[in-house]
TORLOGU-761182 format. One record per residue (C-alpha): x, y, z. Coordinates in steps of 0.05 Angstrom, whole numbers, padded with zeros to 5 digits, always signed. Layout:
<rs>
XYZ/...
</rs>
This chain:
<rs>
+00000+00000+00000/+00020+00073-00009/+00031+00110+00056/+00039+00185+00067/+00064+00219+00130/+00055+00289+00158/+00087+00316+00221/+00066+00376+00262/+00104+00405+00320/+00171+00391+00352/+00235+00353+00335/+00211+00295+00378/+00152+00287+00332/+00198+00290+00272/+00240+00235+00301/+00181+00191+00318/+00151+00199+00249/+00216+00176+00218/+00217+00115+00264/+00145+00097+00244/+00161+00109+00170/+00218+00060+00174/+00172+00008+00206/+00126+00014+00145/+00184+00010+00097/+00210-00053+00129/+00140-00083+00123/+00143-00072+00047/+00098-00011+00040/+00111+00046-00009/+00123+00116+00021/+00095+00175-00018/+00094+00250-00006/+00047+00280+00045/+00006+00315-00010/+00003+00254-00056/-00053+00205-00067/-00043+00150-00016/-00080+00091+00013/-00060+00111+00084/-00045+00178+00116/-00008+00179+00182/-00012+00246+00217/+00032+00260+00277/-00001+00318+00314/+00018+00373+00363/-00024+00406+00417/+00023+00458+00447/-00024+00515+00426/-00095+00523+00400/-00064+00538+00332/-00028+00471+00333/-00095+00436+00346/-00127+00473+00288/-00069+00456+00240/-00076+00383+00259/-00150+00383+00243/-00138+00421+00178/-00087+00370+00152/-00132+00312+00170/-00188+00342+00129/-00140+00359+00072/-00117+00286+00069/-00189+00264+00066/-00200+00308+00005/-00139+00281-00031/-00166+00210-00025/-00237+00205+00003/-00227+00130+00009/-00160+00135+00044/-00149+00109+00115/-00126+00163+00164/-00087+00146+00226/-00074+00201+00277/-00023+00199+00332/+00016+00250+00374/-00002+00298+00429/-00068+00323+00401/-00091+00251+00393/-00070+00237+00465/-00105+00297+00496/-00168+00299+00452/-00178+00228+00426/-00254+00232+00422/-00250+00298+00385/-00200+00269+00336/-00241+00205+00326/-00302+00247+00305/-00265+00279+00246/-00289+00249+00180/-00240+00197+00154/-00203+00182+00218/-00203+00107+00229/-00144+00098+00276/-00126+00141+00337/-00062+00124+00375/-00035+00163+00434/+00036+00185+00448/+00057+00119+00479/+00028+00070+00429/+00062+00088+00363/+00089+00018+00355/+00018-00005+00344/+00005+00040+00284/+00032-00008+00231/-00006-00067+00260/-00072-00029+00266/-00067-00001+00195/-00055-00070+00166/-00111-00100+00208/-00159-00046+00184/-00151-00068+00111/-00171-00139+00133/-00226-00124+00183/-00247-00051+00172/-00249-00045+00247/-00231+00023+00275/-00175+00026+00327/-00173+00071+00388/-00111+00062+00432/-00097+00118+00481/-00068+00105+00551/-00087+00146+00611/-00035+00194+00641/-00019+00146+00698/-00002+00091+00648/+00052+00132+00612/+00108+00102+00654/+00154+00064+00606/+00198+00090+00550/+00169+00064+00484/+00225+00035+00442/+00211+00051+00369/+00273+00015+00346/+00340+00040+00322/+00337+00090+00264/+00392+00076+00214/+00383+00137+00170/+00343+00202+00165/+00313+00238+00106/+00362+00295+00116/+00431+00276+00092/+00465+00323+00140/+00427+00329+00205/+00397+00271+00244/+00353+00273+00306/+00361+00222+00361/+00308+00218+00415/+00339+00205+00484/+00281+00219+00532/+00206+00221+00538/+00161+00262+00585/+00169+00320+00633/+00158+00327+00708/+00161+00403+00713/+00087+00422+00701/+00097+00495+00683/+00030+00528+00695/+00018+00544+00621/+00040+00478+00590/-00003+00418+00571/+00054+00374+00546/+00070+00337+00612/-00002+00312+00610/+00005+00291+00538/+00073+00258+00546/+00073+00232+00617/+00129+00227+00667/+00203+00227+00649/+00227+00162+00619/+00299+00158+00593/+00322+00116+00535/+00375+00064+00547/+00444+00094+00536/+00468+00033+00496/+00410+00043+00446/+00427+00117+00437/+00501+00101+00425/+00483+00047+00376/+00437+00093+00337/+00487+00150+00335/+00541+00101+00310/+00496+00078+00254/+00477+00148+00233/+00550+00171+00232/+00569+00109+00191/+00516+00128+00140/+00546+00197+00132/+00506+00243+00178/+00551+00300+00201/+00508+00328+00257/+00468+00290+00309/+00416+00329+00348/+00396+00299+00415/+00324+00313+00429/+00269+00297+00478/+00210+00329+00513/+00258+00356+00565/+00328+00332+00547/+00359+00363+00610/+00319+00312+00651/+00353+00252+00619/+00365+00202+00674/+00324+00239+00727/+00278+00180+00742/+00341+00141+00763/+00361+00197+00811/+00415+00229+00769/+00418+00278+00710/+00460+00239+00660/+00464+00283+00598/+00537+00299+00610/+00555+00225+00619/+00518+00209+00554/+00554+00265+00516/+00622+00239+00541/+00605+00170+00515/+00584+00198+00447/+00649+00236+00445/+00685+00169+00438/+00650+00151+00372/+00698+00157+00314/+00680+00197+00252/+00674+00269+00227/+00611+00293+00262/+00586+00340+00316/+00532+00336+00369/+00479+00388+00383/+00429+00391+00440/+00359+00410+00417/+00346+00446+00483/+00361+00450+00557/+00318+00475+00613/+00345+00529+00660/+00294+00498+00708/+00341+00440+00721/+00411+00464+00704/+00454+00520+00732/+00520+00553+00716/+00561+00498+00749/+00524+00445+00709/+00536+00482+00644/+00611+00483+00658/+00610+00407+00655/+00584+00411+00584/+00648+00445+00562/+00685+00378+00573/+00646+00348+00515/+00689+00362+00454/+00638+00345+00400/+00583+00388+00431/+00565+00449+00389/+00575+00517+00421/+00500+00530+00418/+00445+00519+00469/+00371+00530+00464/+00352+00555+00534/+00278+00571+00540/+00269+00629+00588/+00195+00642+00572/+00194+00710+00608/+00243+00763+00632/+00199+00780+00691/+00212+00748+00758/+00139+00755+00777/+00116+00720+00714/+00170+00666+00720/+00145+00649+00790/+00073+00646+00766/+00094+00602+00708/+00126+00554+00759/+00193+00560+00723/+00235+00553+00787/+00291+00602+00768/+00300+00677+00766/+00323+00723+00710/+00389+00731+00747/+00398+00655+00749/+00387+00654+00674/+00435+00711+00661/+00488+00676+00703/+00484+00615+00657/+00494+00661+00597/+00553+00695+00631/+00587+00627+00640/+00573+00607+00567/+00599+00672+00539/+00661+00671+00584/+00677+00603+00552/+00663+00629+00482/+00642+00702+00469/+00605+00678+00407/+00568+00621+00441/+00501+00617+00406/+00440+00622+00452/+00370+00615+00427/+00306+00618+00468/+00230+00618+00473/+00190+00675+00502/+00115+00677+00515/+00079+00744+00514/+00011+00756+00545/+00015+00706+00602/-00044+00718+00649/-00030+00779+00693/+00030+00801+00651/+00035+00877+00658/+00069+00927+00613/+00126+00928+00664/+00132+00852+00661/+00135+00854+00586/+00189+00908+00588/+00230+00859+00631/+00225+00809+00574/+00249+00861+00524/+00305+00879+00571/+00331+00808+00578/+00332+00800+00502/+00378+00861+00501/+00422+00836+00557/+00428+00764+00532/+00441+00781+00458/+00403+00720+00434/+00421+00695+00365/+00347+00676+00356/+00283+00686+00396/+00220+00644+00383/+00163+00690+00404/+00095+00661+00423/+00029+00690+00444/+00002+00656+00506/-00049+00603+00488/-00099+00578+00539/-00095+00502+00547/-00153+00471+00584/-00130+00433+00645/-00070+00478+00661/-00066+00525+00721/-00058+00587+00679/-00120+00573+00638/-00165+00580+00699/-00140+00650+00717/-00188+00708+00709/-00134+00760+00691/-00124+00739+00618/-00089+00789+00573/-00128+00815+00513/-00113+00791+00443/-00096+00861+00421/-00044+00869+00476/-00014+00801+00457/-00009+00822+00384/+00025+00888+00402/+00074+00854+00449/+00093+00797+00402/+00109+00847+00346/+00151+00889+00394/+00187+00827+00417/+00201+00803+00347/+00231+00871+00330/+00275+00869+00392/+00295+00797+00375/+00316+00817+00305/+00358+00874+00333/+00390+00825+00383/+00406+00776+00327/+00438+00829+00284/+00479+00854+00343/+00503+00784+00359/+00521+00770+00287/+00557+00836+00280/+00607+00812+00332/+00622+00753+00286/+00640+00795+00225/+00711+00779+00202/+00716+00716+00246/+00728+00645+00223/+00680+00588+00234/+00667+00517+00211/+00601+00508+00174/+00563+00445+00153/+00536+00459+00083/+00467+00428+00077/+00428+00452+00017/+00422+00501-00042/+00375+00560-00036/+00369+00600-00101/+00439+00627-00116/+00467+00607-00048/+00492+00545-00014/+00470+00547+00058/+00487+00513+00123/+00500+00525+00197/+00561+00540+00239/+00577+00507+00305/+00540+00564+00342/+00479+00556+00297/+00490+00616+00253/+00460+00605+00184/+00510+00620+00129/+00498+00639+00056/+00554+00623+00007/+00556+00645-00066/+00624+00614-00082/+00602+00557-00128/+00667+00554-00168/+00704+00520-00112/+00665+00454-00121/+00632+00457-00053/+00596+00392-00035/+00534+00385+00007/+00540+00349+00074/+00612+00370+00084/+00646+00416+00135/+00681+00478+00108/+00722+00532+00142/+00687+00598+00127/+00697+00672+00141/+00635+00710+00163/+00626+00774+00123/+00562+00808+00144/+00488+00803+00163/+00441+00774+00110/+00368+00755+00118/+00364+00707+00178/+00438+00693+00179/+00504+00717+00150/+00541+00720+00084/+00603+00676+00087/+00660+00657+00041/+00700+00592+00038/+00770+00596+00068/+00818+00554+00027/
</rs>
């Protein structure tokens, strides 16, 4: 049968979709594009915001239009949190939660024999074991590969529904991670991104945060590759912990540290368990190690009770931190969270004004950070061609644009480059020979 996949949301979802895709391939099924005519559509959903829910529903309906007789299987966080709602959408025959993805292939094949709908969603209290989706030997991207190391989150930030959708922290066996990274490197991937729902919590259920130990073991793998962490939580790390990361030689000098707000009042009400000064201390340590250490972040505007002064604190921390990129989000009420029940919700107009102001400040911060890189040397992994440019990323996650085609530059290779100046969302660079 012909099977199409569509993924919404985070890098964990991307990884899980790839694992499911490989299960279907090994079973002899043909994989087609997400917009193509297919017998089966597998949609891996997200529920982090109301918009994510809506996009999930839209793609389900779109798939039904492409092939009205196609079988639609829905998994992921939206399916976990709103299974009945998902099951009512026309065309959906299979609903699988976040912890039952190994059942998708079986249930799809059974449907063609029995035409029986499948509905497999565990309750929150049952999300207790790491679901092994097998070892991924290759990814669609030639250059960058994602490796899932952890599932779940125990932090329960007051705005976030994901701990309920993903369950408690469960860490993947270290031997399986090492095996998968080895295979990916052997097949030519130059960058391995370690990802999870909360990667900083790897090993927590065993009483010890083990991300540094894992990184040191991955350091031992031979080959020309680097390791990137998809994110770390300042909730569970501090400046001393960050210093231990510097011992890991393959680790990129880039961290995604979600601050969510620059206001101490808002951070407390979000249940983030750190202050803005704690966060700035981590940045101080990173930048002392490398002044061009790339730091990206997430910031929410319009959290319930957020005042103009609170928002100004968020703008201020963007200035102080000199983020290389800020992902700006408008607060979205998620039923079942503490923040959703508050009666001091911020108006949509105020959220819109604040997110635009934040994005402008973020762009200024990025340009200022990049300006300090002008004239410096870096190593970039060249990944693809965009119009007249070859593009890729440096160790500190600066996107580079290279026009120099005459030097026979190959994709999926590292090159020494010189950074010339700001351009679009990155920097113009030239190859250093």
